[in-house]
C-alpha positions in Angstrom: 18.5 -7.6 -6.4 17.0 -9.4 -3.4 14.0 -7.2 -2.8 13.2 -7.4 -6.9 13.4 -11.2 -6.3 11.7 -11.0 -3.3 9.1 -8.5 -5.2 9.0 -10.3 -8.5 8.5 -14.1 -5.9 5.4 -12.3 -4.6 3.9 -11.2 -7.5 4.4 -14.7 -9.3 2.3 -16.9 -6.6 -0.4 -14.2 -5.6 -0.4 -15.0 -9.9 -1.2 -18.4 -9.7 -3.6 -17.9 -6.4 -6.1 -15.5 -8.8 -6.0 -18.4 -11.2 -7.0 -21.4 -8.9 -10.1 -18.9 -7.8 -11.0 -17.8 -11.3 -11.3 -21.6 -12.7 -12.7 -22.5 -9.6 -15.5 -19.5 -9.7 -16.1 -20.2 -13.8 -16.7 -23.9 -12.8 -19.1 -22.9 -10.5 -21.1 -20.6 -13.2 -20.3 -22.5 -16.3 -23.0 -21.5 -18.7 -23.6 -18.6 -16.5 -20.6 -16.8 -18.4 -20.1 -16.2 -21.6 -17.2 -17.5 -23.7 -16.5 -14.1 -24.5 -15.9 -13.0 -20.9 -14.5 -15.9 -20.1 -11.6 -16.1 -22.8 -11.0 -11.6 -21.5 -10.6 -13.1 -17.7 -8.0 -15.5 -19.1 -6.2 -12.8 -21.5 -6.4 -10.2 -18.1 -4.9 -13.1 -15.9 -2.0 -13.8 -18.8 -1.5 -10.1 -19.5 -0.8 -9.7 -15.4 2.1 -12.5 -15.6 3.6 -10.5 -18.1 3.9 -7.1 -16.6 5.4 -8.9 -12.8 5.7 -5.8 -11.1 3.2 -3.9 -9.6 1.7 -0.5 -8.0 1.9 0.0 -4.3 -0.6 1.6 -2.4 -0.5 2.5 1.1 1.1 0.7 3.6 -0.5 -2.7 2.9 -2.0 -5.2 4.1 0.7 -7.5 5.5 4.2 -6.4 6.6 7.3 -8.3 6.2 10.4 -7.7 8.3 13.2 -7.9 5.3 16.4 -6.3 5.2 18.0 -5.1 2.6 21.2 -6.2 0.6 23.1 -3.3 1.2 22.6 -3.4 4.5 23.3 -6.9 5.0 26.9 -6.7 3.1 27.3 -3.1 4.8 27.0 -5.4 8.0 28.9 -8.3 6.7 31.8 -6.1 5.5 31.7 -4.5 9.5 31.8 -7.6 11.3 34.3 -8.7 9.4 36.7 -6.1 9.6 36.6 -6.0 12.8 37.4 -9.5 13.4 39.7 -8.8 10.6 38.9 -12.4 9.5 38.6 -13.9 5.6 35.1 -14.4 4.2 35.7 -17.9 2.8 34.2 -18.9 -1.5 30.9 -20.7 0.2 30.2 -17.4 2.1 29.8 -15.7 -1.0 27.9 -18.4 -2.8 25.3 -18.0 0.0 25.0 -14.4 -0.2 24.8 -13.5 -3.6 26.0 -16.1 -6.7 22.9 -18.4 -5.8 21.3 -15.2 -7.9 22.9 -15.7 -10.4 22.5 -19.2 -10.3 18.6 -19.2 -10.1 18.7 -16.5 -13.1 21.3 -18.7 -15.4 18.3 -21.7 -14.6 15.3 -19.7 -15.8 17.1 -17.9 -19.0 17.8 -21.8 -19.8 14.6 -22.9 -19.0 12.9 -19.9 -21.2 15.5 -20.8 -24.4 14.4 -23.6 -24.4 10.6 -23.5 -24.1 11.2 -20.7 -26.7 13.0 -22.6 -29.2 11.1 -25.9 -29.1 8.3 -23.8 -30.7 9.8 -21.8 -33.3 11.5 -25.0 -34.7 8.1 -26.9 -34.3 6.6 -24.0 -36.5 9.5 -23.7 -38.6 9.3 -27.3 -39.6 6.2 -26.9 -39.9 6.3 -23.7 -42.3 8.9 -26.6 -44.0 6.5 -29.4 -44.9 3.8 -26.7 -46.4 6.5 -25.9 -48.8 7.0 -29.6 -49.4 3.6 -30.9 -49.7 1.1 -27.7 -50.6 -1.0 -27.6 -53.4 -2.9 -24.2 -54.2 -6.5 -25.3 -55.1 -7.5 -24.8 -58.3 -11.0 -25.6 -57.6 -14.1 -22.8 -58.5 -15.7 -23.9 -55.8 -14.3 -24.4 -52.8 -12.8 -20.8 -54.1 -16.5 -19.6 -54.9 -17.0 -20.9 -50.8 -14.3 -18.9 -48.9 -15.1 -15.6 -51.3 -19.7 -15.9 -49.7 -17.8 -16.6 -46.4 -15.2 -13.7 -46.3 -18.1 -11.5 -48.0 -20.1 -12.8 -45.1 -17.8 -11.9 -41.9 -16.8 -8.5 -43.7 -13.1 -9.9 -44.7 -11.5 -8.0 -48.0 -7.7 -9.0 -47.4 -6.6 -12.0 -49.8 -6.4 -15.2 -48.0 -5.3 -18.2 -49.5 -6.6 -22.0 -49.7 -3.9 -24.8 -49.4 -4.8 -28.5 -50.1 -2.5 -30.9 -47.8 -2.4 -34.1 -47.6 0.0 -34.3 -44.4 -2.7 -32.2 -42.4 -5.7 -34.7 -40.3 -7.9 -31.0 -39.3 -8.6 -27.9 -41.3 -6.2 -25.1 -40.1 -4.9 -21.2 -39.8 -1.7 -20.1 -40.1 0.4 -17.4 -40.9 0.9 -13.9 -39.5 1.3 -11.8 -42.6 -0.1 -14.2 -45.3 -2.7 -16.3 -43.3 -3.7 -19.4 -45.6 -6.3 -21.9 -45.2 -4.9 -25.6 -45.0 -8.1 -28.0 -45.6 -7.0 -32.0 -46.0 -6.8 -33.5 -48.8 -10.6 -35.1 -48.7 -13.8 -33.9 -50.4 -15.8 -31.9 -48.6 -19.5 -30.5 -49.9 -20.5 -27.0 -49.3 -22.2 -27.0 -45.6 -18.9 -28.6 -44.2 -16.6 -26.2 -46.7 -19.0 -23.1 -45.7 -18.4 -24.6 -41.4 -14.7 -24.8 -41.7 -14.4 -21.4 -43.4 -16.4 -19.2 -40.8 -14.9 -21.1 -38.4 -11.5 -20.1 -39.2 -11.8 -16.7 -40.5 -13.7 -16.1 -36.7 -10.1 -17.3 -35.6 -8.4 -15.0 -38.1 -11.0 -11.2 -37.2 -10.0 -12.4 -33.5 -6.3 -12.5 -34.1 -5.7 -16.1 -32.8 -2.5 -16.4 -34.8 -1.2 -13.4 -32.6 -3.2 -14.5 -29.0 -1.1 -17.9 -29.4 2.2 -16.4 -30.0 1.3 -14.4 -26.7 0.3 -17.6 -25.0 3.9 -19.1 -26.1 5.8 -16.0 -24.8 3.8 -16.8 -21.4 4.7 -20.5 -20.8 8.6 -19.8 -22.1 8.7 -16.8 -19.5 7.1 -18.8 -16.8 7.7 -22.0 -18.0 8.6 -23.8 -14.0 4.9 -22.7 -13.0 3.3 -25.4 -13.9 -0.7 -22.8 -12.9 0.4 -20.9 -15.5 0.5 -24.0 -17.3 -3.2 -24.6 -16.7 -3.8 -21.0 -17.5 -2.7 -21.3 -20.9 -3.9 -24.2 -21.8 -7.9 -22.8 -20.7 -6.6 -19.5 -22.6 -6.7 -21.5 -25.8 -9.6 -23.8 -25.2 -11.8 -20.1 -24.2 -10.6 -18.9 -27.1 -11.9 -21.7 -28.6 -15.0 -21.6 -27.6 -15.0 -18.0 -28.2 -15.2 -18.8 -31.9 -17.5 -21.8 -31.6 -20.2 -19.1 -30.1 -19.0 -16.1 -32.6 -20.2 -18.8 -35.4 -22.9 -20.4 -33.8 -24.3 -16.4 -33.3 -24.4 -16.3 -37.2 -27.0 -19.4 -37.1 -30.4 -21.4 -35.5 -30.2 -23.4 -32.8 -30.8 -26.6 -34.8 -27.2 -25.7 -36.5 -25.5 -26.3 -33.3 -26.2 -30.3 -33.8 -24.9 -30.3 -36.8 -21.4 -28.2 -35.5 -21.0 -30.8 -33.1 -21.2 -34.1 -35.3 -18.9 -32.2 -37.5 -16.1 -31.9 -34.7 -16.8 -35.6 -33.7 -16.2 -36.7 -37.7 -12.9 -35.0 -36.7 -11.6 -36.9 -33.4 -9.5 -40.0 -35.2 -7.8 -37.6 -37.6 -6.6 -35.1 -35.7 -3.3 -37.2 -33.9 -0.3 -35.1 -34.8 1.0 -32.0 -33.5 1.8 -28.9 -35.3 2.6 -26.5 -32.6 0.8 -23.7 -30.9 1.6 -20.9 -33.6 -1.7 -22.5 -35.4 -5.4 -22.2 -35.0 -6.9 -25.6 -35.4 -10.4 -27.2 -36.4 -9.7 -29.3 -33.8 -7.2 -31.1 -30.8 -6.8 -33.0 -28.5 -5.2 -31.7 -26.6 -8.9 -29.7 -25.4 -11.5 -30.9 -23.1 -13.4 -32.5 -25.8 -16.2 -33.5 -23.4 -17.0 -29.8 -22.5 -16.7 -27.9 -25.8 -19.8 -30.2 -27.1 -21.3 -29.6 -23.8 -21.2 -25.9 -24.4 -21.8 -25.8 -28.2 -25.1 -27.9 -27.4 -26.3 -25.5 -24.1 -28.5 -22.5 -25.3 -28.8 -21.5 -21.9 -28.0 -17.6 -21.7 -25.4 -15.8 -19.7 -26.3 -12.9 -17.6 -25.4 -9.9 -18.7 -24.4 -7.7 -15.5 -21.2 -10.7 -15.0 -18.8 -9.8 -17.7 -18.9 -5.9 -17.0 -18.2 -7.1 -12.9 -16.0 -9.8 -13.4 -13.9 -8.1 -15.3 -13.9 -5.6 -13.0 -13.1 -7.4 -10.0 -10.2 -9.4 -11.8 -8.5 -5.8 -12.8 -8.1 -4.3 -9.3 -7.7 -7.1 -7.6 -4.5 -7.9 -9.9 -3.8 -3.6 -9.5 -4.0 -3.6 -6.4 -2.2 -7.0 -5.8 1.2 -5.0 -5.5 0.0 -4.3 -2.0 -0.7 -6.6 0.1 3.1 -7.3 1.3 4.3 -4.3 2.5 8.3 -4.8 2.7 9.7 -3.4 7.2 13.0 -3.6 5.4 17.0 -1.3 6.9 18.2 1.7 5.4 21.4 1.6 5.7 22.4 5.6 5.3 19.8 5.8 7.8 20.7 3.7 10.2 24.6 4.5 9.8 23.3 8.4 10.8 20.5 8.0 13.4 23.0 4.9 15.5 26.7 7.6 14.9 25.0 10.7 16.0 24.1 9.4 19.5 28.0 8.1 20.6 28.7 11.6 19.3 27.0 13.7 21.5 27.0 11.1 24.6 31.0 10.7 24.8 31.5 15.2 24.4 28.9 15.0 27.1 30.9 13.2 28.9 34.1 14.9 28.1 32.3 18.2 29.9 30.7 16.2 32.9 33.9 14.4 33.4 35.8 18.0 35.1 32.5 18.1 38.0 33.1 14.4 38.6 36.5 14.9 39.6 35.7 17.6 42.2 37.7 20.1 40.2 35.6 23.5 39.8 34.4 24.0 36.2 35.9 27.5 36.3 39.4 28.5 37.6 38.7 32.0 39.8 40.8 34.7 38.2 43.9 36.3 40.0 43.6 39.0 42.5 45.4 41.9 40.9 49.0 42.9 42.3 49.7 46.3 44.4 52.1 48.9 43.5 54.4 47.6 46.3 54.7 44.3 45.1 55.0 45.2 42.1 58.3 47.6 42.4 59.4 44.8 44.7 59.5 42.3 41.6 61.2 44.4 39.3 63.6 44.8 41.6 64.5 41.2 42.3 64.4 40.4 38.5 67.1 43.0 38.4 69.5 41.5 41.0 69.0 38.7 39.5 69.6 39.2 35.5 72.7 41.2 36.9 73.9 38.1 38.9 73.6 35.9 35.4 75.3 38.8 33.5 78.0 38.7 35.5 78.5 34.7 36.1 78.9 34.1 32.4 81.7 37.3 31.5 83.6 35.5 34.9 82.7 32.1 32.8 84.4 33.5 29.6 81.0 32.8 27.4 79.0 35.2 25.7 75.3 34.1 25.0 72.4 36.3 24.1 69.2 34.5 25.6 65.8 35.7 24.1 63.0 36.7 26.7 59.9 34.1 26.6 62.5 31.2 25.5 62.8 28.1 28.0 67.0 26.7 27.9 67.9 23.0 28.2 68.7 20.9 30.8 71.5 20.3 29.1 72.4 24.1 29.7 71.6 24.6 32.8 73.8 21.7 34.1 77.2 23.7 31.9 75.8 26.5 34.0 76.0 25.2 37.2 79.3 23.7 36.9 80.3 27.2 35.4 79.2 28.6 39.1 80.7 26.1 40.7 84.2 26.9 39.7 84.0 30.3 40.4 83.3 29.9 43.8 86.1 27.6 44.5 
């Protein structure tokens, strides 16, 4: 588990570094990169945050000395067993329990961030049921159908008038709805609003916002991730503006910017991130207007180059650091085997160190006369022993090859002395 926590920490730190580098690079390039490319670059960053563990290739660039938890636990257990001491509660907490504490804190923050966003969305939907009014104006419905036909959208999308909201927006994952503030609109304004919200629908920006909420909940502790999510939302809005302006001429940019500026004082209430607003005060208005008014052409070769560069960088970031840890089973076996072989060698060399020969010489073969003398001596001793035992009145039968006890020898000596007397 310690190795997993280390890998997650390294991945989050490297991704945070990529966020800083990408932000600085886009600031330098400015209009040289299209809004669509910027949108995809930030999307790659957020997707990489959803997959924190990266593949490892090769031996790594930087080697980190790291002792695995299994090895450290086994070492600590052997030391405790040798010293015959008990581990205190504080030592156990320092060794392992702090991981569970960090997990509990992260889970609490995850539930709070995710719960707040879904609670805001639930209240927003409840407000729509109470204040939303179905549009009955045929002119508004006609302008919506014209915009849908121009963008190639056939799915039915409703329009509601809501006096509570102050800016047009798109909401609804299963049943998309365009919300309009209760006001009078010209045909040009309706076309601009419908085109903008329908482009959000075609780009699936509602699901993109849901994905952003998930990333924010998972990485609530990292301020750089909050920055990346905000940049992602602004990139999605800029991508939508670029798409809408692509259907019109250069003169339409001024009218488009003027319409956005006319809604600044109206968007004072935040309904959460699971909606797509025509204007939101959380975006950088100045940067958005400048992007709309600038008609500079982006460099075509930069888009695939930056996307491929960022993709390979994120994929290979897992190979930057390599763990140089200790293997518990391999270490024990490597340590135990040399010690055993050393002891065996010492035992074999011990007779040599005491001066004794390694092997005793075989006894010389006995001659025939020596064998005959030994047999006669054995017969004489046996006859004397039988005579002594018979005179003492004891009858014993002793098998060959069995040694007698010391008490029997003492009794036999006493009988022999009595017989002599």
